[in-house]
N, C-alpha and C positions, 0 to 999 in steps of 0.2 A: 017844070016839075023834076025832070031828069037831072037838070043842072043843079038844082037845090039838093037833091039826094046825093049827087056826086060830091058836092062840097062837104056835106055832112060826113060821108064815108071817108073822104080825104082827111078831114079834121080829126076824125076818130083814129085813123091810121097814124097820123102824126103824133097824137096823144099816146097811143100804145107804144110807138117807137121811143118816145121820150121816157115813158115809164120803164121800158126795157133797158134803156141806157142808164137810167137812174139806179135800177136794180143791179146792174152789172158794175156800176161805179164804186170802187172800194177805196177811193183816195181819202175819204174822211172817216174811215172806220176807226183808225187809231185815235183820232181826236175825240170821237164819240165815246169810245171805251174809256179813255182817260177821264173825260168829264163825268162818267158814271162812277168810276172807282176812286177818283181823287178825294172826294169828301171822306170816304171810308178810311183811306190811307192817312189822311191828315188827323182824323180822330184817333186812330191807332197810335200814331206818332206822339200826339199830345198825351194820350193815356199812358204810354210807355214812359214818357218824361216824368209825369206826376208820380207814378208808382215807384220809379227809380229814386226820385228825390225823397219820397216818404221812407223807403227802405234804408237809404243812406242815413237819414236823420235818426231813424230808429236804432240803427247799429251804433251811432255815436252816443245815443242815450244809454245804451247797454254798456258801452266802454266807460262812460262817466261813472255809472253806478258801481261797476266793478273796480275801477281805479281808485275812487274815493274811499270805498270800503277797504280796499287793500292797503292804502296808505295809513288809515287809522289803525288797522289791526297790526301793523308793523311798529307802532309807537311803543316806546318804553315808559311813557308817562303812566303813573298809576292814577293821576288826576289830570286829565287832558285840559290844557288852557284853551279858552275860546279863541285866542289869537292863533293858536296852532290849527284849530278847525278852520279858521278863515283862510289860512294858507293852503290847507288841503283842497278846499273847494275851488280855489283859483284855477285848478287844472281844467275845470269844466269849460271855460271860455276857449282855451287852447284846443281842446278836443273838438268842440263844436265848429271851429273855423273850417270853411268859410261861411257856414250857415249862420244866420243872424237870429235864429229862434232863441227866445229867452228860456232859461232853464230854472225850474223850481227844484230845490234839493232839500230833502229831509233825512237827517241822520239820527238814529236812535240806538241807545244801549238797551238790549233786550235780555231780561232774566227769564230763563226757562226752568221752571221748578214743577216737578210732578206732572209734566205734560201741559202745564199752563204757561203762557208767555205774557209777560207784562213789561211795560216801558219803565226803565230806570231813569233815563234822562233823554232829552231830545235837543236837537240843534237844527234850525231851519234857516234857509236863505233863498232869495229870489222868489218869494211867495209860496214856498213850500209849507205844508201843514203836517202835523203829526199829533197823535194822542198825547194827553198830558201824562206826566209820570204817575205810575200806579195804575194806569188804564191798560186794558188788554190790547194786544196787537197780534194779528194773525201771522203765524209762522208755518211754513210747510210741514206736513206731518212727518216726513222722512228725516227732518233735523230737529224735531220736537220730542223725540222719544227718550232723550236723556237730559239730565240736568246740565245746563251750560249757560254761558254768557255769550251773546251774539251781537255783532254790529250789523245793523240794518241800514242800507242806503237806498232811498227811494228817489228816483229822478223822473220828472215829468216835463213835458213841453207841449205847447199848442202849435202844431205845424200847419202853416198856411200854404195852400198850393200856389204854385207860380202862375198858372193859368186858371185852373179850376177842375174839380173832378166832374166827369161827364155823367149827366143824368139823362135818362130816357123815360118820359112819362107822357102817356096819352098821345103817342105819335110825335112828340116833340123832343128835340135834343137841346139840353141846356147845360151851362157850366155852373157848378156850385163852388163858390169861393170860401165857404165856411171852413174854419180850421178844424183839425182833428187832434185829439189828445193822444200822445204817445208816451208811454211810461215803462219803467223797468225798475225792479227791486233786486237787491243782492244781499245775501246773508253770509257773513264770514265770522269765524272764531278768531279771537286775539292770538297772535303768534308769540309775542314776547312778554305780554303782561302776566300778572299773577293769575291764579285760578279764580280769584274773586272778580276778575274782569277789569274793564277800564271805566273809570269814573270821569264825569265832567260836571263837577259841582257848580261851576259858573253857568252851565247851560240851563235853559228853562225847562 
């Protein structure tokens, strides 16, 4: 009986010693901490990449809209040929490089009369859409307060994420690869054309 009790106490003592040694052992702390924090760091890294790419593409879309509108407003044509419009929009591919997102461009001549803005003509490429001539088109109030002719350039693209936008739903993390629409519009007044504005009779 005494021997059995001694063995039990001795086994318990060895167990407590091992627990104490395990408690005092810090050799695996760094690996354990890394294992906990690594997934969070990876998600933050991927999220930063996706947001940065989306911002970069959005800035390029803004540059395309402003550049195309600026080129058109500098023209001296009273009736702009479609071939000239085709040349103007070629700048879009160079600005978008190295991104391969397709760009939809809509260019309109807008008449602003008595606070109402209507489409005089339209030119579209790359899948762009625009109201038909004679239809209203929304123009910001701060540039609609006087009668004028405006060039409106609307540029859109469907940006697809490289990895996917991170979603968290019902305790689960997933990557959403659905594309998001990025768009920008620019309104400028002609610089060299007559007060009657710029026509594009061959545009639809």
